[in-house]
C-alpha positions in Angstrom: 6.7 21.8 0.3 3.2 20.4 -0.8 4.1 20.9 -4.4 7.4 19.0 -4.0 5.6 16.1 -2.3 2.9 16.0 -5.0 5.7 15.9 -7.7 7.5 13.1 -5.8 4.3 11.1 -5.7 3.8 11.5 -9.4 7.3 10.5 -10.1 7.1 7.3 -8.0 3.7 6.0 -9.2 5.0 4.7 -12.6 7.7 2.7 -10.8 5.1 1.3 -8.5 3.0 0.3 -11.5 5.9 -1.5 -13.1 6.8 -3.4 -9.9 3.2 -4.3 -9.3 2.8 -5.5 -12.9 5.9 -7.7 -12.7 4.8 -9.2 -9.4 1.3 -10.0 -10.7 2.6 -11.4 -14.0 5.1 -13.7 -12.2 3.0 -14.7 -9.2 -0.7 -14.9 -10.2 -1.5 -14.2 -13.9 -5.1 -13.4 -14.5 -7.4 -12.4 -17.3 -7.5 -8.7 -18.0 -11.2 -8.8 -18.6 -11.1 -6.3 -21.4 -9.6 -3.5 -19.3 -7.0 -2.6 -21.9 -3.3 -3.5 -22.3 -1.4 -5.2 -19.5 0.4 -1.9 -18.6 -2.9 0.0 -18.5 -4.4 -2.7 -16.3 -1.4 -2.7 -14.0 -1.5 1.1 -13.8 -5.2 1.1 -12.8 -4.7 -1.6 -10.2 -1.6 0.2 -8.7 -3.4 3.6 -8.5 -6.4 2.0 -6.9 -4.4 0.0 -4.4 -2.3 3.0 -3.5 -5.4 5.1 -3.0 -6.7 2.5 -0.5 -3.3 2.3 1.4 -2.8 6.1 1.7 -5.6 7.2 4.1 -4.4 5.2 7.1 -0.8 6.3 6.6 -1.9 10.0 6.6 -2.6 9.5 10.3 1.0 8.6 11.0 2.9 5.3 11.7 1.1 3.4 14.5 0.1 -0.2 15.0 -3.4 0.5 13.8 -2.4 2.5 10.6 0.3 -0.1 9.8 -2.2 -3.0 10.2 -4.7 -1.2 7.9 -2.1 -0.4 5.1 0.2 -3.5 5.2 -2.1 -5.7 3.1 -2.4 -3.0 0.4 1.3 -2.5 0.4 2.0 -6.2 0.0 -0.4 -6.3 -2.9 1.6 -3.5 -4.6 4.8 -5.6 -4.3 3.2 -9.0 -4.9 5.3 -10.6 -2.2 4.6 -13.5 0.2 4.9 -11.4 3.3 5.4 -7.8 4.3 5.8 -6.0 7.6 6.0 -2.4 8.8 8.1 -1.5 11.8 9.0 1.5 14.0 12.3 1.8 15.7 11.5 -0.8 18.3 9.0 -3.4 17.1 7.1 -4.9 14.2 3.9 -2.9 14.0 2.1 -5.1 11.5 2.8 -8.3 9.6 0.8 -9.4 6.5 1.3 -12.7 4.9 3.0 -16.0 5.9 6.0 -16.5 8.2 5.3 -14.1 11.0 7.6 -16.2 13.2 10.5 -14.3 11.6 9.5 -11.1 13.5 12.3 -11.4 16.1 15.0 -12.2 13.5 14.0 -9.3 11.3 14.0 -6.8 14.2 17.5 -8.1 15.2 18.8 -7.4 11.6 17.2 -3.9 11.4 19.7 -2.2 13.8 22.0 -1.2 10.9 19.4 0.0 8.4 17.5 2.0 11.1 20.7 3.7 12.2 22.1 4.5 8.7 18.9 4.9 6.8 20.2 2.6 4.0 18.2 -0.3 2.7 19.7 -3.9 2.5 18.7 -7.5 1.7 19.6 -10.5 3.8 19.0 -14.2 3.9 16.4 -15.5 6.5 17.2 -18.5 8.6 14.2 -20.9 9.0 13.8 -24.5 10.1 10.1 -24.6 9.3 9.7 -26.9 6.2 6.5 -25.2 5.1 7.8 -21.7 5.3 8.5 -20.2 1.8 10.4 -17.2 3.1 14.2 -17.2 2.5 15.0 -13.5 1.8 14.1 -10.2 3.3 14.5 -6.7 1.7 14.6 -3.8 4.1 13.7 -0.3 3.0 13.8 2.5 5.7 10.9 4.9 6.2 12.3 8.5 6.6 10.7 11.8 7.3 12.8 14.9 7.2 16.0 12.8 7.1 14.9 11.0 10.3 14.3 7.2 10.1 10.9 6.4 11.6 10.8 2.7 10.8 11.1 0.3 8.0 9.2 -1.6 5.3 10.4 -5.2 5.0 9.3 -7.4 2.1 9.9 -11.1 2.4 10.2 -13.5 -0.6 11.3 -17.1 -1.5 14.3 -15.9 -3.4 16.6 -12.9 -3.9 15.5 -10.5 -6.5 17.0 -7.2 -7.8 13.5 -6.1 -9.0 12.1 -6.6 -5.5 14.9 -4.6 -4.0 14.1 -1.6 -6.2 10.4 -2.0 -6.0 10.5 -2.2 -2.2 12.6 1.0 -2.1 10.1 2.9 -4.2 7.2 1.7 -2.2 9.0 2.8 1.0 9.6 6.2 -0.5 5.9 6.5 -1.3 5.1 5.5 2.3 7.6 8.0 3.6 5.8 10.7 1.5 2.5 9.8 3.2 4.1 10.0 6.6 5.6 13.3 5.8 2.2 14.6 4.7 0.8 13.3 8.1 3.6 15.2 9.9 2.6 18.4 8.0 -1.1 17.9 8.9 -0.1 17.5 12.5 2.1 20.6 12.3 -0.8 22.6 10.8 -3.0 21.5 13.6 -0.4 22.6 16.2 -0.1 25.9 14.4 -3.8 26.5 14.5 -3.9 25.7 18.2 -1.0 28.0 18.8 -2.8 30.8 16.9 -5.9 30.3 19.0 -3.8 30.5 22.2 -2.3 33.7 20.8 -5.7 35.2 20.2 -6.7 34.3 23.8 -3.6 36.0 25.1 -4.5 39.0 23.0 -7.8 39.5 24.7 -6.9 42.9 26.2 -6.0 42.7 29.9 -7.3 46.2 30.1 -10.7 44.9 29.0 -10.7 42.3 31.8 -9.6 44.8 34.4 -12.1 47.5 33.3 -14.9 44.9 33.2 -14.2 43.8 36.7 -14.0 47.5 37.8 -17.3 48.2 36.2 -18.9 45.2 37.9 -17.4 46.3 41.2 -18.9 49.8 40.8 -22.4 48.4 40.7 -22.1 46.0 43.7 -23.3 48.6 46.2 -25.5 50.9 44.0 -27.2 48.2 41.9 -26.5 44.6 43.1 -28.8 43.1 40.5 -27.0 44.9 37.7 -23.7 43.7 39.1 -24.9 40.2 39.1 -26.1 40.3 35.5 -22.7 41.8 34.3 -20.8 39.2 36.3 -22.8 36.4 34.5 -22.0 38.1 31.1 -18.3 38.2 32.1 -18.4 34.5 33.1 -20.1 33.4 29.9 -17.7 35.5 27.7 -14.5 34.1 29.4 -15.9 30.6 29.4 -16.4 30.7 25.6 -13.1 32.5 24.9 -11.0 30.0 26.9 -12.9 26.8 26.0 -10.6 23.9 25.1 -12.6 21.8 22.6 -13.1 22.3 18.9 -11.2 24.4 16.2 -14.5 25.6 14.8 -17.7 27.1 16.1 -21.0 28.3 14.6 -21.8 31.9 13.7 -24.6 31.8 16.2 -22.2 30.9 19.1 -19.6 33.4 18.0 -22.3 36.2 17.9 -23.6 35.1 21.3 -20.1 35.5 22.8 -19.9 38.9 21.0 -23.2 39.9 22.7 -21.7 39.1 26.1 -18.6 41.2 25.2 -20.7 44.2 24.1 -22.8 44.0 27.2 -19.7 44.6 29.3 -18.5 47.4 27.0 -21.8 49.2 27.1 -21.8 49.0 30.9 -18.5 50.9 30.9 -19.2 53.5 28.1 -22.9 53.9 28.4 -24.4 56.2 25.8 -21.1 56.8 24.1 -21.4 53.5 22.2 -24.2 52.6 19.9 -24.2 49.1 18.3 -26.6 47.8 15.6 -26.9 44.2 14.5 -28.6 42.8 11.4 -28.3 39.1 11.3 -30.0 36.8 8.7 -31.3 33.7 10.6 -30.3 31.4 7.8 -26.6 32.0 8.3 -26.6 31.3 12.0 -25.6 27.6 11.6 -22.6 28.4 9.4 -19.3 26.9 10.8 -16.3 29.2 11.1 -12.9 29.2 12.8 -13.2 29.7 16.6 -12.6 33.2 17.9 -12.7 34.6 14.4 -15.2 37.5 14.7 -14.7 38.6 18.3 -11.3 40.2 17.7 -12.8 42.1 14.8 -15.5 43.6 17.0 -13.0 44.4 19.7 -10.9 46.2 17.0 -14.0 48.2 16.0 -14.7 49.1 19.6 -11.1 50.2 20.2 -10.8 52.3 17.1 -14.4 53.5 17.2 -14.0 55.1 20.7 -10.4 56.1 20.3 -9.9 59.9 20.4 -13.7 60.5 20.3 -15.6 62.4 22.9 -19.0 62.1 21.2 -21.0 59.0 20.3 -19.4 56.1 18.4 -21.4 53.8 16.1 -20.7 50.2 15.3 -22.7 48.0 13.0 -22.5 44.2 12.6 -24.3 42.5 9.7 -24.4 38.9 8.6 -26.1 38.3 5.3 -26.9 35.3 3.2 -24.9 35.5 -0.1 -25.8 32.2 -1.8 -23.0 29.7 -1.1 -21.4 32.1 1.4 -22.2 34.1 4.5 -21.1 37.7 4.3 -20.2 39.3 7.7 -19.4 43.0 7.8 -18.2 44.9 10.9 -18.0 48.7 10.5 -17.2 51.6 12.8 -17.0 55.4 12.4 -13.9 55.8 14.5 -10.3 57.0 13.9 -9.6 54.6 11.0 -6.0 53.7 10.0 -3.5 54.6 7.3 -3.9 51.9 4.6 -0.2 51.5 4.1 0.2 50.8 7.9 -2.6 48.3 7.7 -1.0 46.4 4.8 2.3 46.2 6.8 0.4 44.9 9.9 -1.4 42.2 7.8 1.9 41.2 6.2 3.4 40.8 9.7 6.0 43.6 9.2 4.6 45.7 12.1 3.1 44.7 15.4 -0.4 46.1 15.8 -0.9 48.5 18.8 -3.2 46.9 21.4 -2.6 43.4 20.0 -6.1 43.0 18.6 -5.1 40.3 16.1 -6.4 41.4 12.7 -3.4 39.6 11.0 -4.1 36.5 13.1 -7.7 36.3 11.9 -6.7 37.0 8.3 -4.1 34.3 8.4 -6.5 31.7 9.8 -9.2 32.4 7.3 -6.7 32.0 4.4 -5.4 28.8 5.9 -8.9 27.3 6.3 -10.6 28.6 3.2 -7.8 29.7 0.8 -6.3 33.0 -0.2 -9.6 34.2 -1.8 -11.2 34.3 1.7 -8.9 36.7 3.6 -10.3 39.8 5.3 -11.3 42.8 3.1 -10.6 46.0 5.0 -11.6 49.5 3.9 -10.2 52.3 5.9 -8.4 55.7 5.9 -7.3 58.1 8.6 -10.4 59.7 10.2 -12.8 57.7 8.0 -13.5 54.7 10.2 -13.0 51.1 9.2 -15.1 48.5 7.4 -14.1 44.8 7.7 -15.7 42.2 5.5 -15.3 38.4 6.0 -16.7 35.9 3.5 -17.4 32.5 5.0 -18.3 29.5 2.7 -21.4 27.7 4.0 -19.9 24.3 3.2 -16.2 23.5 3.4 -14.6 20.0 3.7 -13.3 19.5 7.2 -15.0 22.6 8.7 -17.5 21.5 11.2 -18.4 23.0 14.6 -17.8 20.9 17.7 -21.5 20.6 18.3 -22.1 19.2 14.8 -19.2 16.6 15.2 -20.8 15.3 18.4 -24.1 14.6 16.7 -24.8 10.9 15.7 
């Protein structure tokens, strides 16, 4: 989908450049100032103007985004006036003659319903108003009409009709990209909810049972474990922020392990080696805890003797390298590949595939989980986290001035 949209943008830009050049040449000729041929100058101006109009539109079609982009879009067409509408009202008007708002909305019923552009004559008694024609180009996303781009001019023009249609298609592409961004955000939120749902109910019940067992024999110990349980659940079910810091994630893991140790006692040995310089690194929320839970489950599964788990976080230049390893039952590599591919549901619902998918979505396919395992040989999970990634910031960092 993203490749198709990028290709569509590339195909549209030359037509935008031609329309812009014609409008500028007929309306306000100016010196090129040594910037090259007229076509080169028009292409540069078009790309620059389009780049300024795109960011607001990537947030969707609202009064604010329409207001911020309308002037740039009018510059692309070189018209006396331009407005952006949704299905019900004019969102923004740039240029002269905004007294035509009501008339234009009355004439938009057909184009908004059919999704087809049209041109019509404007009726106006104001002697100083230059607007006599309006060109309507619908804005569509996934074959649904979201609104319209309306260009107004003193005279009817076939060039303006075509240019307005191309600009409307470019705007529609930006709105479709905005829709994809929103869908991606909703997907990430759904995956986080899935991870929360996958926090084993058995772990919750067993933790409460362990706490209850200490209430009479060791009330102070019960109180400490209850605080650990409260802190862990508060972090796991928090509602703000898609990202957290490695320090916060490890802190939550420490609460989790405190409850696990209270249940299994000497059967579980955990070692941590954390480089202080990687603690501020931002990463997707609830990204490491499921991996530790997986290590605990498979480390203790089918073992009567002591199980060992190690968690290391190292500084690797531009990346932080996190390794979680256990000496438990391990897994058949072919079964693991099928789980990560989504072909098989993992027993226990620990969420390895969920974490792997989220890492790839945020950082790219080069940053998926690397898992080494075999039956009876334990499991080693490696996650590489870039220290700096555009758009990846913890909630605490975003709140800073």
